[in-house]
N, C-alpha and C positions, 0 to 999 in steps of 0.2 A: 276612703275605704275602697278596697278592691271589690269589684262586682263579680258575681258568679258568671262563668263562661256560658254562652248560649248553647242550648242543646242542639245537637246535629239532627238532621232529618227534616222532612217537609213541614212538620208542625211548627218549626222555628221560623219558617219562611212565609207562613200563611199571612196574607195581608190583613185578614180579619183579626189577627192578634196584635197588629201594630197599634201604637198609640195614635189618638186623634189629634195630637199636638199640631198646631199650625207651623211648627218648625219643619215638618215634613212636607209642607205644601210648597209648590212651585210659585204660586201667587197667593201668599197668606192674606193679603188684603181683601181677597174675595171670599174669605171664610163665611161671612153671613149669607152670601149667595149660595154657597154649597149647602149650608145648613137648611136654607129655605127649600132647596130641591129635595133634600132628605126628608124633611117634614111633610112634603107634599106627596110622598109615596103612597099612603093609603088612598088619597083622592085619585091618584093616577090609576091604581089597580082597580078602582071601582068604576072606571069608565065603561061605557056600554059595548063598544066594539073596537076592532083594530084600527079603523079609520080615525075614530075619535082619539085613540091613544097616539097614533102617528102625528096627527095635527097638534096634539098637546105638546109632544116633544118638540116639534118644529117651532111652535109658537114661543116656547120658553128658550130654545136655542137662539131664536131671533132677538131676544132681549140682550143676550151676550154679543151677538153679531152686530147689533145696532151700535153698541158702544165701541166696537172695534171693526169698522167696515173693511179695513185693509187686511184683517186677519192677524194683526200683531197681538200676540199674547193669547189669542183665542184657543189655539191648540193646547197651550199649557194649562189654560183654565179648564178645558174639557178633560184633560188627563187628571187634573186635581179632582174634578167632579167624580170621575170614575173611581178614584181611590176612596173618596169620602163615602160614596154610596156603598162600596164594598165593605168598608169598616163598620157600617151599621149592622150587618149581619141579618137584615130584615128581608122577608120575602118580597115586600113591595119595592124595596130598593133593587132587588135582583130583577124584577119585572121592568123597572125603569132602565136598567143597564141593557136589557134586551132591546128596549125602544131606542136607546142611544146607538146601539150597534146597527140597528136597521135604518134609522133616519139621520143619524149624525154624519159628519164628514167621513169620507172613506178612510182617512188616516186614523179615525177613532174606532173603526169596526173591530179590529183584532183585540185591542186592549179592553173594550167594553164587553165583547163576547167572552173573552178569557176570564174576566173578573166575574161575570155571571156564572160561568161554568164552575169556577172555584167556590163560589158561594153555595151553589147547589150540591157540589160534592161534599163540602164541609157539613151541610145540613144532613146529608145522607149518612155520613160517618157518625154523626151525633144522634142518629135515630129520630131526627125531627121531621115531621110531615108538613110539607109546605103546600099551601093552597095557592095556586097561580091562576090568573085570569084565563078564561076559556079561549080568549082570542090571542094568547101569547104567541103561538106558533104561526099566526098569520102575519105578524109584523114584518113589513118590508118584502112581502111576497105577493104583491098584487100582480095580476096578469094584464099586460097591455091590450087595449082594444083598438078601435079606429082612431086615426089621427087626421087632422085637417089643418089647413092654413089658408090665410087670405092676405094679400098685399095690396095696399092702396095703389092708385094709378101712377103715382110718382115714384113708387118703389122705395118709400121711406118708412112706412109703418106696416109692420107684419104682425099678425096675430096667429098663434099656434095653439090648437086645442088637442090634447091627448087624453084618451079615456082609459080607465082601468077598472078592474073588479078583483076582489080578493078570491082566493081559491074556493071559499064556501059560497060564492055567488052573491054575497050580501053587499049592499051599499055600492052600486056602481057610482063612479066619481071621475073627476078629471082635473087637469091643471090647464089654465089659460095663461099663456105667456105673451106679452107684448114686447116687440123688439123695435128699436129706433135705428134704422139703417142710415140715418143722417148723422148718427153718432156711434160709429164703429160696430153697429148692429147689436148694441148692448141691450140686455133685458131692462126694461123700464117699469114694468108692472107685472105682478104675479098674483094669480087668484086661484084658490081651490074651489072646484065646481062640484056641486052635488046633483044639479039638473043638467046632465050632459046633452040630452036631446034638445032642451030648451035653448041652451047656449049655442049649439050647432045651428039651430034654426035662426037665431038672432044674427049670428055671424054671416050666414048665407044671405039674409035679407039686407044687411048693411053693405055687403059686397056688391050685390046687384044695384043698390042705390048709388054706389060709387062708380059703377061701370066696370067692375071686376067680378070675380067669382070665387067661391070657396072650393078649394082643391084638396084632394086626398093626399096624404103623405105616407110613405112607407115608414116602418119603425126605425129603419136605419137613418133615413133622411131626417126624421123628427129628432132622433137622438143627437145627431151632429148639429142640427139647428139650435137645440136647447143648450148643448155643450158650448157652442160658440157664443151664444147670448150671455150665458153666465160668466164665461171666461172674459168676455169683453167688459162686462160690468165690473168684475174684480180688478181689471187692468185700468179702466178709465172712469169708473163711476158713472154718474148721470150727466156731468157737464165738466168743462175745463176749469182749471184753477182760477180763471177770470170770473167764474160764477160760483163763489163759495156758498151762496145762498141756496144753490140747487144741490140737495143731497137726499138720499133715501131716508124714509122714516120707518117707524115700527111696522106700519102696514105693509111695507115692502119686505122687510126681513122676516116677519112671522111665518109666512108660507115658504120661505126660500129653501130651507133644509128639506122640507117635504118635496118641493118641486125638483130639487137636485137628485134626491133619492129616486123619485119616479123616473127621471130622465135616464138614470143608470139602468133601470129595468127595461128600457127600450133598446139597450145596446145588444145587438145580435152577436157581438164578439168578432165580427169581421172587420178587417182593417181597410180603410179607404185612403187613397193617396191624398196627402195634405195639399191644400191649395197654396200657391206661393203667396207671400205677404203682398198687400196692396202696394207698399212702397217699392217692392221689387218689380212688380208689373209696371208701375208708373215711375220708372227710374228717370235720371236726368235727361236721357235722350227722348223718352216718351213725352216728358213735360215740355221740353223745348219744341218738339214737333207740333204739339197742340197749340202752344202759344204762337209759333210761327205761322201755323195755318190760319189763325185768326188775324194776325197782323197783315198777312198777305191777301186777306179777303177784302172786298169793297168796304165792308163795315169797319174793318180794322184800319184800312188805308185812310178812311175819312177822319180817324182820330189822330190829331197831329201833336197833342201835348206830350210832355215827358211822362206824365202819369199813365197815359194810354199805353206806353211801351212797357212800363213797369207792372201795371195792374194784372195782366193775364198770368204772368209767372207767379206773382204773389198769390192770386186766388187759387191757382192750381195747387200750389204748395199747401195752402191752408186746407183745401179739400182733402188732400191725400194725407198729410202729416198730422193735422189737428183733428179733422173729423173722421178720418178713416173712410173716405167716400170717394168713389170714382168721380173725377172732376167733370165728366160729361153729364152726370146725373144730377139734375137740380129740381127742386120743388119748394113748396112753402117751408117745409121743415129745414131743408138744407140751407136756404137763404137766411132763415132765422138764426140757425147755428153760426153761419158765417159772420153775421153782424153782431151777435151777442156773445158767442164763445170764442171765435177765432180771431177776428180783427182786433178787439180791445186789448188782448194780451199779446198780440204778435205784430201789430202795426209799427213798422220801423221805417218811416219815410221823413224826408225833410219837410219843413213847414211849407216850402215853395210848392210841394206836390199835393198837400192836403186839400187845398181849394179845388184842384183839378181832379181829385180822386173820385167823387161821386159820378161825374160824367163818364170817366174811364170805366168804372165798375158797371154802370148801366150799359155802355157800349158792348163790353165783353159778354155779360150775361144775356143780353138780348140776342147776340149772335149764337151763344150756346143753346138758348131756348129754340131758336129757329132751326138749328141743325139737329138737335137731339130730342125735342119734345113734339108730340103730336099737336097739331094746330089747335085742337079744342082745349088743350091744357095750358097753352101759353098765356092766356089772358090773366088768369089768377096769379101765375108766377110773376108776370111783369108788373101787376098791380102791387104785389108785396115788395118787389124789387124797388120800385119808385118810392114807396113809403119808407122802406128801410134806409135807402140812400139819403132821403131828405132829412132823416133823423140821425144820420151818422155823427155829425159834429156833437150833438147832444149826448149820444151814446158814449162817445169817447170821453166826455167830461164826467160821466157817471162812474166809469171804471178807471182804476189806477192806470196811469200812462206806462207804456213800456219804458223801463228805466234808461235804456240806451238811446231813446229818442233825443234826449238832451245833447248827445254826442254828435248828432248829425243834423240837428234842427236847422242850422244856419247854412247848410250846403245848398247852393242854388245854381251855380254855373258848372255845367258838364260833370256834375257829381251824382247823377241819378242812377247810374249804372250800379248794379249790385256789387260788383267787384270794387268799384271806387268807394262806395259806402262802407264796405267791410274794411278796406284799407284805412279809412278815416277812423273807424271804430277801434281798430287795432292800435293805431298811433295814440289817439286820445285816451283810450282805455288803459294804455301802458303807463302814461304819466299820471292819470287820475282814475284809479280803479272804480268800477261801477259799484253802486250801493250793495252792501253785503260783503264786499271784498276790500274795504278800506282799512287802513291802520287807524286804531282808536286808542288814545291813552286810557289808562285804567281808572282815571278819576272822572270820566264822563260816560254817558250812555251812548252806545253805538248808533242809536237812532238819530242822535243829534248830528252826527257826521254824515250818516246815510241820507238824511233829508236835505243836505246842502246841494245846490244846483251846480254841477260842474261847468255848465255853460256860462254862468255868471262869473265875471272876473273876480269880484270881491269874495264870493263864496268859494270859488276855486282856490283862492289864496288861503282861506280858512281850512280847507281840506288839506292843503299842503302843510300848513302850520301844525295841524293836529298829527299828521304823519311824522313830522320832524320830532314832535314831542314824544310820540309813541316809540319812535326808533332811537330816542335819546341823542339826536344829532345836536351838537352845540348851537346855541342860539345865533351866534354870529354867521352861521351858514344858512339860516332860514330864508333870508331875503334872496340869496342867490338861487335857492331851489324854487322860490316863487317865480322869479324871472325865467328860470329854465322851464317851468311848467307852462308858462304863457307861450314861450317860444315853440315848444313841442305842440301845444294845442293849436297854434296858428300855423305851424309848419314853416317857421321863419326864424333862422335861415333854413333853406331846404337841405343843407348838408347835415343837419342835426339828427334827423330821424334815421337816415342810413347809417350814421355813426353808431347810434344806439343799437340798431339791428346787428351790426357787425360785432359789437361787444357781447350782445346777447347770444349770438350764434357761436361765439368763442367760449361760452359756458358760464358767463357771469350772470348772477341773479339780477332781477329787476332793480333791487336796491343798490347793488354794486354798480350797475350801469348808470343809474342816476347820479351816484356819487362821483364817478369818473367824469361824466359830462359836466357836473357842477364844478369840478376841479378846473376843467378847461375854461369854463365861463368865468370862474373867479379869477384865474390868472389873467384873462383878457381884461376884465374890469380893473384889476390892480394896475395893469400897464396903462390903461386909459387915465386913471386917477393920478398916477405918478409922472405922467409925461409932461414935458414942458408945453406951454401954449403953442398951438399950431402943429405939434409933433405927435399927437395921440394916434395910436394905431387905429386903422379903420376896420370896418366889419369884414373886409376881405381877408385880413389876417386871422380873425376868429374863424371864418369859414375854412381857411386853409388848415388851421389846426384841427378842426373837426374832420376835414377830408382825410387826414393821415391817421386819425384815431382808429385803433382797432385793425389796421391793415397789417398784414404779415410783412416783415422786412426781409 
């Protein structure tokens, strides 16, 4: 049956006339969540004041944010929520839209405010008289007051208190943000404060006890500090992937939207020059200079092990790239992060160095403490350092090992230099890809292949066999590929890997390179098997064939 054509004009486009079908939703699976918001409208409109309304919106947005901490799908869900509230045509839903525009993410402001305006306009055209909460015009319009902050003596834990009051002077309040500067300066705790003077007194007392002080912040400085804290949290969370057990809970997310909205109200609208990224300040030259300064010092010269030469560069890299921390700034929090967040997921050293590592770490960090920490602060840091290094081996057992460690675990002679280790990883990772990048036949689970140890000769053979099956290589060639994998793993003959690199540089894929090398090996083995006794070709002929492979004629 043909349907009548839609009428032209604004009435045909009014969202309030649209069907509530879930087919129009971006995330239809959240329909019950949207319905719960709509049904809560009367309770929201009955709240006593603007502050309660803003905290209500923030708390309920936090429930959505907790289920999507990286923001995936959150914006779509909020846009759906706006549409669903508008479709109700109820004054309480309109008030909730004003709350979403004031407290929700900045990207939601325009859509929520526009939807609320359309609802009010539609009610006016229909002659309906809407009763809205008396505090509706105060939403999102609190005026900033005094701001303070305090930093512990190690420069790791910062607390920022910002105070506000609505235009009617009712309900002075504030937000208290805690930042962890041993972890990118990310926000780690958020609290809405109703007793701002009591909170300020408590912060000042705690600062004096710690040997620091509570300092005033300008609105501009407070805005940028909070913005950086929230941005760092969104980028890095509360801990590295090596600590999946450390993640924010509902208590963190419930005041988050409220705190972000208040931080926007601190923005004076003036632009400040952006600080260069830490990795740019601590580039390769700066890292080498700090490591060289330590190795040239009496403390560094006294360390004679191979680990002592590797450890400074490793720890500097972990501070900058993993923790987002100036490598000269250490304290209890920084050391805890190094040993629990950074080392377990990043440690890539041969077994020969692991036994030497604790002494090398103690030597380097003791020097850093003596160079950059006040004398009265060193004792606590060195106590934690010794405790953490003593437990390092146990810590490494608790956390999953770096998958590439198996590729360099047996390197012991002249192989501790970073470039040498990387070359070994490149060669062995070419013939036996690391877990997550291996060929897997369709009839088995990928975890079965990823769990195999490339360093074990028998398990390495199984990895190669499964790749041959996945690539549908004829079975008669499997044994040749197993031998080839062992030769590349052991770098014997030494002409093999350069030949592979030449073929790869010529544009061949990894699989094509391995097949070409297997052809050469297979030809050599056939000659050996067919030769008369005492006339079998030696390895030098195999090496010569490899030497010419991939070279331009």
